[in-house]
C-alpha positions as CSV (number, residue, x, y, z in Angstrom):
1,M,99.2,105.6,116.9
2,D,98.2,104.1,120.3
3,L,95.4,101.5,120.5
4,D,92.6,104.0,121.3
5,Q,93.6,106.1,118.4
6,Q,93.6,103.1,116.1
7,I,90.0,102.2,117.2
8,Q,88.9,105.8,116.7
9,S,90.4,105.7,113.2
10,L,88.4,102.6,112.4
11,I,85.2,104.3,113.7
12,D,86.0,107.5,111.7
13,K,86.5,105.5,108.5
14,A,83.4,103.4,108.9
15,P,80.6,104.1,106.4
16,P,78.1,106.6,107.9
17,D,75.2,104.2,107.5
18,G,73.8,104.7,111.0
19,S,74.9,101.4,112.4
20,T,78.5,100.6,111.5
21,P,80.1,103.2,113.7
22,Q,78.0,102.1,116.6
23,I,78.9,98.4,116.0
24,L,82.6,99.3,115.8
25,K,82.2,101.1,119.2
26,A,80.5,98.0,120.6
27,I,83.2,95.6,119.5
28,A,86.1,98.0,120.3
29,P,86.7,96.4,123.7
30,A,87.2,93.0,121.9
31,L,89.7,94.4,119.5
32,L,91.5,96.2,122.3
33,L,91.7,93.0,124.4
34,L,93.1,91.0,121.5
35,A,95.6,93.8,120.5
36,Q,96.8,94.1,124.1
37,Q,97.9,90.5,124.1
38,L,100.3,91.3,121.2
39,K,103.5,93.2,121.7
40,H,103.4,95.8,119.0
41,L,101.1,98.6,117.8
42,E,101.8,98.0,114.1
43,Y,102.7,95.1,112.0
44,S,103.7,94.6,108.3
45,I,101.8,92.2,106.1
46,L,102.3,91.2,102.5
47,Q,99.8,92.6,100.0
48,T,99.4,92.0,96.3
49,F,99.5,95.0,93.9
50,E,95.7,94.6,93.8
51,Q,95.8,95.3,97.6
52,S,94.7,91.8,98.6
53,W,96.4,90.2,101.5
54,A,98.8,87.4,100.8
55,I,97.4,84.2,102.3
56,A,99.7,81.2,102.9
57,V,98.2,77.8,102.7
58,L,99.9,75.4,105.2
59,S,99.5,71.6,104.9
60,N,99.5,69.3,107.9
61,L,102.2,66.6,107.4
62,K,100.5,64.2,109.8
63,Q,97.1,64.7,108.3
64,P,97.3,64.8,104.5
65,G,94.6,66.9,102.9
66,R,94.2,69.1,106.0
67,E,95.1,72.7,105.3
68,K,95.2,76.0,107.2
69,R,95.0,79.4,105.6
70,V,97.1,82.0,107.4
71,I,98.4,85.5,107.1
72,Y,101.8,86.4,108.5
73,A,102.3,89.7,110.2
74,W,105.8,90.8,111.0
75,T,107.0,93.3,113.6
76,S,109.4,94.9,111.2
77,F,108.9,96.1,107.6
78,Q,112.4,94.7,106.9
79,D,111.3,91.2,108.0
80,A,108.2,91.4,105.8
81,S,110.4,92.5,102.8
82,L,112.8,89.7,103.4
83,A,109.9,87.2,103.5
84,A,108.6,88.5,100.2
85,T,112.1,88.3,98.6
86,A,112.8,84.8,100.0
87,A,109.5,83.6,98.4
88,G,110.7,85.0,95.1
89,D,107.4,86.7,94.7
90,R,107.7,90.2,93.2
91,A,103.9,90.5,93.1
92,K,103.7,91.0,96.8
93,R,104.9,94.0,98.9
94,P,105.0,94.7,102.6
95,V,102.5,97.2,104.0
96,S,102.5,98.4,107.6
97,M,99.1,98.5,109.4
98,P,97.8,99.2,112.9
99,V,97.2,96.0,114.8
100,T,93.6,96.7,115.5
101,H,93.0,97.2,111.8
102,I,94.6,93.8,111.0
103,L,92.4,92.1,113.6
104,F,89.2,93.8,112.3
105,Q,90.0,93.0,108.7
106,M,90.5,89.4,109.6
107,L,86.8,89.0,109.9
108,A,86.2,90.1,106.3
109,L,88.6,87.6,104.8
110,E,86.7,84.5,103.8
111,G,88.4,81.2,104.5
112,L,91.1,82.6,106.7
113,D,92.0,80.5,109.7
114,S,94.6,82.5,111.5
115,I,97.0,85.4,111.6
116,V,100.5,84.6,112.9
117,F,102.2,87.6,114.5
118,F,106.0,87.4,114.6
119,E,106.7,89.4,117.7
120,T,110.5,89.6,117.7
121,P,112.3,91.3,114.8
122,G,114.6,88.9,112.9
123,N,113.0,85.8,114.5
124,L,110.7,84.1,112.1
125,E,110.7,80.8,114.0
126,V,108.3,81.8,116.8
127,G,105.0,83.6,116.3
128,T,101.8,84.2,118.1
129,E,98.8,82.7,116.4
130,V,95.4,84.5,116.6
131,R,92.7,82.2,115.3
132,R,89.7,83.7,113.4
133,E,87.4,81.6,115.6
134,Q,88.9,83.2,118.7
135,V,88.3,86.7,117.3
136,Q,84.8,85.9,116.1
137,N,83.8,84.4,119.5
138,L,85.1,87.4,121.5
139,I,83.4,89.9,119.1
140,N,80.2,88.0,119.3
141,V,80.2,88.4,123.1
142,Y,80.3,92.2,122.7
143,L,77.7,92.1,119.9
144,Q,75.3,90.2,122.1
145,Q,75.7,92.9,124.8
146,Y,75.2,95.6,122.1
147,R,72.0,93.9,120.9
148,S,70.6,93.7,124.4
149,T,71.0,97.4,125.1
150,P,67.9,99.6,124.6
151,Q,69.6,102.2,122.4
152,S,70.6,99.6,119.8
153,S,68.3,98.5,117.1
154,S,68.8,94.9,116.1
155,N,67.2,95.7,112.7
156,N,70.3,97.8,111.8
157,L,72.8,95.0,112.8
158,P,73.8,92.7,109.9
159,P,73.4,89.1,111.0
160,D,76.8,88.1,109.6
161,I,79.0,90.8,111.2
162,A,81.3,88.3,112.9
């Protein structure tokens, strides 16, 4: 599925509440811009059997007490499977997802700081970090444009969308 098809899929699956599909259309350019900076159309993430995303908590060795909550996204399903096996965690399984869906879902995950995308199959040493703040800021630019257009009704826009 190419990026445009991924966006259309998000819009098609949005609740038909009168505003969510329009909001998704408004923020689509932000999702596309972010996705185009990554190398692949689909990544694998680890999910629990309850379908929650596996979040890793990283500690800063230079600043004890400072933590970062991240999700890893692997280019290959095999790399994600190996990561789950290496962690010895049988409660997590890899799931492949379109990149735009991962970026969009990032907004819904409370307390998440970043997603690290491993771009090269087999190489788990170098990843591309996409910070939640970066995603929120870019989406807010498009939401502000959406709010300022005459056809949008700011009353239908949830205040905490990004």
